[in-house]
C-alpha positions in Angstrom: -57.0 -2.7 50.5 -57.2 -0.8 47.3 -54.0 1.2 46.5 -56.2 4.3 46.2 -58.4 4.0 49.3 -56.1 5.9 51.8 -58.0 8.6 53.4 -56.3 12.1 53.3 -56.9 15.5 55.1 -58.3 18.2 52.9 -57.6 22.0 53.0 -59.3 23.9 50.5 -57.5 26.4 48.3 -59.2 29.6 46.7 -58.3 28.7 43.2 -57.2 25.8 41.1 -54.0 25.2 39.0 -51.7 27.8 37.4 -53.0 27.3 33.9 -55.6 30.2 33.9 -53.0 32.7 34.4 -50.8 34.6 31.9 -47.4 35.1 33.2 -44.9 38.1 32.6 -42.0 36.0 34.0 -41.1 32.4 34.0 -39.0 32.7 37.1 -38.8 35.0 40.1 -35.5 34.9 41.9 -35.5 35.6 45.7 -32.3 35.8 47.5 -30.3 38.0 50.0 -28.0 40.2 47.9 -25.2 40.3 50.4 -24.8 36.5 50.4 -25.3 35.5 46.8 -25.8 38.4 44.4 -22.4 38.4 42.9 -21.8 34.7 43.0 -24.3 31.9 42.9 -27.5 33.8 42.3 -25.6 35.8 39.3 -24.4 32.4 37.8 -28.0 30.9 38.2 -29.6 34.1 36.7 -27.4 34.1 33.7 -27.9 30.3 33.2 -31.7 30.8 33.1 -31.7 33.8 30.8 -29.1 31.9 28.6 -31.7 29.1 27.8 -34.4 31.6 27.1 -36.5 31.9 30.4 -38.0 35.3 31.3 -36.3 35.6 34.8 -36.8 38.5 37.3 -34.1 39.4 39.5 -34.2 42.5 41.8 -31.2 44.6 40.9 -31.4 47.1 43.7 -28.5 46.7 46.0 -30.1 48.7 48.9 -33.8 48.7 49.9 -35.3 51.9 51.4 -38.5 51.7 53.6 -40.1 49.0 55.7 -42.1 47.4 53.1 -41.2 45.6 49.8 -42.1 47.6 46.7 -45.2 47.2 44.5 -42.9 46.4 41.6 -41.5 43.3 43.6 -45.0 42.2 44.6 -46.2 42.4 41.1 -43.1 40.5 39.8 -43.8 37.7 42.3 -47.5 37.5 41.3 -46.9 37.5 37.6 -44.1 34.8 37.7 -44.9 31.1 37.1 -42.0 29.8 39.2 -40.4 31.2 42.3 -36.8 30.1 43.2 -35.8 31.0 46.7 -32.1 30.8 47.5 -31.9 30.2 51.3 -28.5 31.3 52.4 -27.2 31.7 56.0 -28.3 35.3 56.1 -31.6 35.0 54.2 -33.8 35.3 57.3 -31.9 38.3 58.5 -33.5 40.3 55.7 -37.1 41.4 56.5 -37.5 42.3 52.9 -36.6 38.6 51.9 -39.1 37.4 54.5 -41.7 39.5 53.2 -41.1 38.3 49.7 -41.2 34.8 50.9 -44.7 35.3 52.6 -46.0 36.7 49.2 -44.4 33.7 47.4 -46.2 31.1 49.7 -49.5 33.1 49.2 -49.2 32.9 45.5 -48.3 29.3 45.6 -51.4 28.4 47.6 -53.7 30.6 45.9 -52.6 30.8 42.3 -51.1 27.5 42.1 -47.5 28.7 41.3 -44.4 26.5 41.7 -41.9 26.9 44.3 -38.2 25.6 44.2 -36.4 26.2 47.3 -32.5 26.1 47.2 -30.5 25.4 50.3 -27.2 27.2 49.6 -24.8 26.0 52.4 -27.6 25.8 54.9 -29.3 22.8 56.4 -33.0 22.5 55.3 -33.8 21.5 58.9 -32.5 24.9 60.2 -34.8 26.7 57.7 -37.8 24.5 58.4 -37.6 24.8 62.1 -35.7 28.0 62.6 -32.8 26.5 64.5 -29.1 27.1 64.3 -28.3 30.5 62.9 -32.0 31.0 62.0 -32.9 30.8 65.7 -30.5 33.6 66.5 -32.0 35.7 63.7 -35.5 35.3 64.9 -34.5 36.2 68.5 -33.4 39.6 67.0 -36.6 39.9 64.9 -38.8 39.2 68.0 -37.2 42.0 69.9 -37.2 44.4 67.1 -41.0 43.7 66.2 -42.5 43.1 69.7 -45.5 45.3 68.6 -45.9 43.3 65.3 -45.5 39.6 66.4 -48.1 38.7 63.9 -45.6 39.7 61.0 -42.8 37.4 62.8 -45.4 34.5 62.8 -46.1 34.9 59.0 -42.3 34.9 58.6 -41.8 31.6 60.6 -44.8 29.9 58.8 -43.6 30.8 55.5 -40.2 29.5 56.2 -41.4 26.1 57.5 -43.8 25.6 54.5 -41.2 26.7 51.9 -38.5 24.4 53.4 -40.9 21.5 53.3 -41.2 21.9 49.5 -39.2 19.7 47.1 -35.9 21.5 46.2 -32.1 21.2 46.1 -29.6 21.0 48.8 -26.2 22.1 47.4 -24.0 20.1 49.8 -26.1 16.8 49.6 -27.4 17.0 46.0 -24.3 18.3 44.2 -21.4 17.7 46.7 -20.8 21.5 46.7 -20.3 21.7 42.9 -22.1 24.7 41.9 -21.9 24.5 38.1 -23.5 21.0 38.0 -26.2 22.2 40.6 -27.1 25.0 38.5 -27.4 22.6 35.4 -29.8 20.4 37.3 -32.0 23.5 38.4 -32.2 24.9 34.9 -33.2 21.5 33.5 -36.0 21.3 36.0 -37.2 24.9 35.2 -37.2 24.2 31.6 -39.4 21.2 32.1 -41.8 23.1 34.0 -41.7 26.2 31.6 -41.9 24.1 28.4 -43.6 20.8 29.4 -43.8 18.1 26.7 -47.5 18.3 25.9 -49.4 15.3 24.5 -51.0 15.1 21.0 -54.6 14.8 21.8 -56.5 14.8 18.4 -56.3 16.6 15.1 -59.9 17.8 15.7 -60.8 17.8 19.4 -64.6 18.2 18.8 -66.5 18.3 22.1 -63.5 18.1 24.2 -63.6 21.5 26.1 -66.9 20.7 28.3 -65.6 17.3 29.0 -62.2 18.6 30.2 -64.0 21.0 32.4 -66.0 18.3 33.9 -62.8 16.4 34.8 -61.2 19.3 36.2 -64.2 20.0 38.4 -64.0 16.5 39.8 -60.2 16.8 40.3 -60.9 19.7 42.5 -57.5 21.1 41.9 -57.9 23.7 44.7 -57.6 21.2 47.6 -54.4 19.8 49.1 -55.7 16.4 49.4 -54.6 13.5 47.1 -57.4 12.7 44.8 -58.1 9.8 42.5 -60.6 10.2 39.6 -61.6 7.5 37.3 -62.7 8.0 33.6 -64.7 5.0 32.1 -66.6 4.2 29.0 -66.6 1.8 26.0 -63.7 1.4 23.7 -63.3 4.2 21.1 -65.4 6.7 23.3 -62.3 8.9 23.8 -61.3 8.3 27.3 -57.4 8.5 26.4 -58.0 11.6 24.4 -59.9 13.3 27.2 -57.1 12.3 29.7 -54.5 13.8 27.5 -56.5 17.0 27.0 -56.8 17.3 30.8 -53.1 16.4 31.2 -52.0 19.2 28.9 -54.1 21.7 30.8 -53.1 21.0 34.4 -49.6 19.4 34.2 -48.0 22.7 34.7 -49.2 22.8 38.3 -47.3 19.9 39.6 -43.7 19.2 40.6 -43.7 16.2 38.1 -46.1 14.5 35.9 -46.6 11.3 34.1 -48.9 9.7 31.4 -48.6 6.0 31.2 -50.4 4.9 28.2 -51.9 1.7 27.1 -51.2 -0.1 30.4 -53.2 -3.2 29.5 -51.0 -3.8 26.3 -47.8 -2.7 27.9 -48.0 -4.8 31.1 -48.7 -8.0 29.0 -45.3 -7.8 27.2 -42.2 -9.4 28.6 -40.9 -7.2 31.4 -43.7 -4.9 30.6 -44.2 -3.7 34.2 -40.5 -3.1 34.6 -40.5 -0.8 31.4 -43.5 1.0 32.8 -41.6 1.6 36.2 -38.7 2.9 34.4 -40.8 5.2 32.3 -42.7 6.5 35.4 -39.3 7.5 37.0 -38.0 8.9 33.8 -41.0 11.1 33.3 -41.6 12.2 36.8 -38.1 12.6 38.2 -36.2 13.1 35.0 -33.8 10.2 36.2 -32.4 7.6 33.9 -33.4 4.5 35.8 -32.4 0.8 35.0 -34.9 -1.2 37.1 -34.5 -5.0 36.5 -36.8 -6.4 39.2 -40.5 -5.3 39.7 -40.4 -5.5 43.6 -37.2 -3.4 43.7 -38.7 -1.0 41.2 -41.9 -0.6 43.4 -39.6 0.3 46.4 -37.6 2.8 44.4 -40.6 4.4 43.0 -42.2 4.8 46.5 -39.0 6.2 48.0 -38.5 8.7 45.1 -41.9 10.1 44.8 -42.9 10.0 48.5 -44.5 13.2 49.7 -44.2 15.2 46.4 -46.8 16.7 44.4 -47.2 14.8 41.2 -49.8 14.1 38.4 -50.1 10.6 37.4 -52.3 9.2 34.6 -52.8 5.6 34.1 -54.4 4.8 30.7 -56.3 1.8 29.9 -56.2 -0.1 33.1 -57.8 -3.5 33.4 -55.8 -5.2 36.0 -56.4 -4.3 39.7 -53.4 -6.3 40.8 -50.6 -4.4 39.0 -51.3 -0.9 40.1 -49.6 -1.0 43.6 -46.4 -1.9 41.7 -46.6 1.5 39.9 -48.2 4.0 42.3 -50.4 4.3 45.4 -52.3 7.1 46.8 -50.5 7.4 50.1 -47.1 7.7 48.5 -47.9 11.0 47.0 -47.8 14.5 48.6 -50.5 17.1 49.2 -52.1 18.3 46.0 -51.3 15.3 44.0 -53.8 13.8 41.4 -54.1 10.4 39.9 -56.5 9.8 36.8 -57.3 6.4 35.6 -58.9 5.4 32.4 -60.6 2.0 31.9 -63.5 0.3 30.2 -64.4 -1.4 33.5 -66.4 0.8 35.8 -66.3 -2.0 38.4 -62.6 -1.8 38.6 -63.0 1.8 39.7 -65.3 0.8 42.4 -62.7 -1.8 43.6 -60.1 0.9 43.7 -62.3 3.2 45.7 -61.6 6.1 43.6 -62.8 9.6 44.7 -64.9 10.4 41.7 -65.9 8.4 38.5 -66.8 10.0 35.2 -68.6 8.1 32.4 -67.6 9.4 28.9 -70.7 9.9 26.9 -70.8 9.8 23.1 -70.8 12.9 20.9 -74.2 14.5 20.3 -75.5 14.8 16.7 -74.0 18.3 16.0 -70.6 17.3 17.5 -70.6 14.0 15.5 -71.4 15.8 12.3 -68.6 18.3 12.9 -66.0 15.6 13.5 -67.1 13.5 10.6 -67.0 16.4 8.3 -63.5 17.6 9.2 -62.2 14.1 8.4 -64.2 13.4 5.4 -64.3 16.9 3.7 -61.7 19.0 5.7 -64.4 21.5 6.6 -66.8 22.2 9.5 -70.0 21.0 7.8 -70.6 18.3 5.1 -70.8 19.5 1.5 -74.5 20.0 0.6 -74.6 17.1 -2.0 -73.3 14.8 0.7 -75.5 15.9 3.6 -77.9 12.8 3.4 -75.1 10.4 3.4 -73.2 12.1 6.0 -76.2 11.9 8.3 -76.4 8.3 7.6 -72.9 7.8 8.5 -73.1 9.9 11.7 -76.3 8.0 12.9 -74.5 4.7 12.2 -71.5 5.7 14.4 -73.6 6.3 17.3 -71.6 9.3 18.7 -68.5 7.0 19.0 -65.5 9.4 18.2 -63.3 6.5 16.9 -65.9 5.3 14.5 -66.5 8.8 13.2 -62.9 9.4 12.6 -62.5 6.1 10.7 -65.6 6.5 8.6 -64.7 10.0 7.8 -61.1 9.2 6.8 -62.2 6.2 4.8 -64.9 8.1 2.9 -62.6 11.1 2.1 -62.2 12.0 -1.6 -64.8 9.2 -2.5 -67.7 9.8 -4.9 -71.4 9.6 -3.8 -71.7 6.3 -5.5 -68.6 4.9 -3.7 
């Protein structure tokens, strides 16, 4: 069976990734003031602000009225990331629960990122509302007998939030808060300032092709989708994949671009190096895999169920892919992009969508050639005829246009 042929359930979202939105804040902190305002949350807030993130923290000690303020709702909606500090008393605050409902709505509709933190509470207690959370909800159900729908929304939000990838203070840091906060800040910085890929000096014709790929990726659904990009060498498959990566990587828990798989996998221990790179990029962990089979098991365990973006560039071997990633390892909303010269390989892999990269049209070709030959948008008038000949010779192939343009730069007409 193909590593990418697993069927997944699909639930449609209203919009796609977070990239179309401009954010007022990098981070919104949701917490119960009585539990953590003057200790853990204060330390976390100062650490986030200290590294330059725009972090919103509600400074009102006491809330008035039944509903959370418009100010808070707007802060949630205009924040790229929400960090929810689940403490023992979190669910006893109806304002915290209303905040959480809005946070989950923004996550599902606007593609915002959620990081749950379990501060001296068991994630299972939050997810299933058991333990002290069960007692709290018994009180809520008595108080809100005439508005049980609100209680149902609170329960659903807690269950969904506690199922997201986050951190458990007791298990992930053995109770050491300073190291715990360092890890959180590191992860936030990776999301706020992702390491974008260099696409091309002059990405002519890239925008409409990126839109085509994003449409095929259908980022508004929670299924796991695999899209294959194919075409002849030099047509711009890798550049297109990089441009897509830069636009959408922000919407995932982790992301990875494995370039030149064909070349890399042929080197001694090439697959092991690729496995180490995948773990390092996605999970920010320094791994030292020494055995391919062992590496496959580690990757499967580490990425299982999480929302990741994985791009496999220049694939030509069907057999090696299952050692790096398989569709059913990944969590809802994950995306895999494969670039290859071999369309049949994509058929073998049973990808969800295939996209053939076409050459640049005449106008795009002329622009790309001109930028590299003359450093301007259009060719110089006395070089027009020669430029048209060069463009026709290249046949819309971006690599050929770049090489020709660069080679002819600063040369005379005779040359």
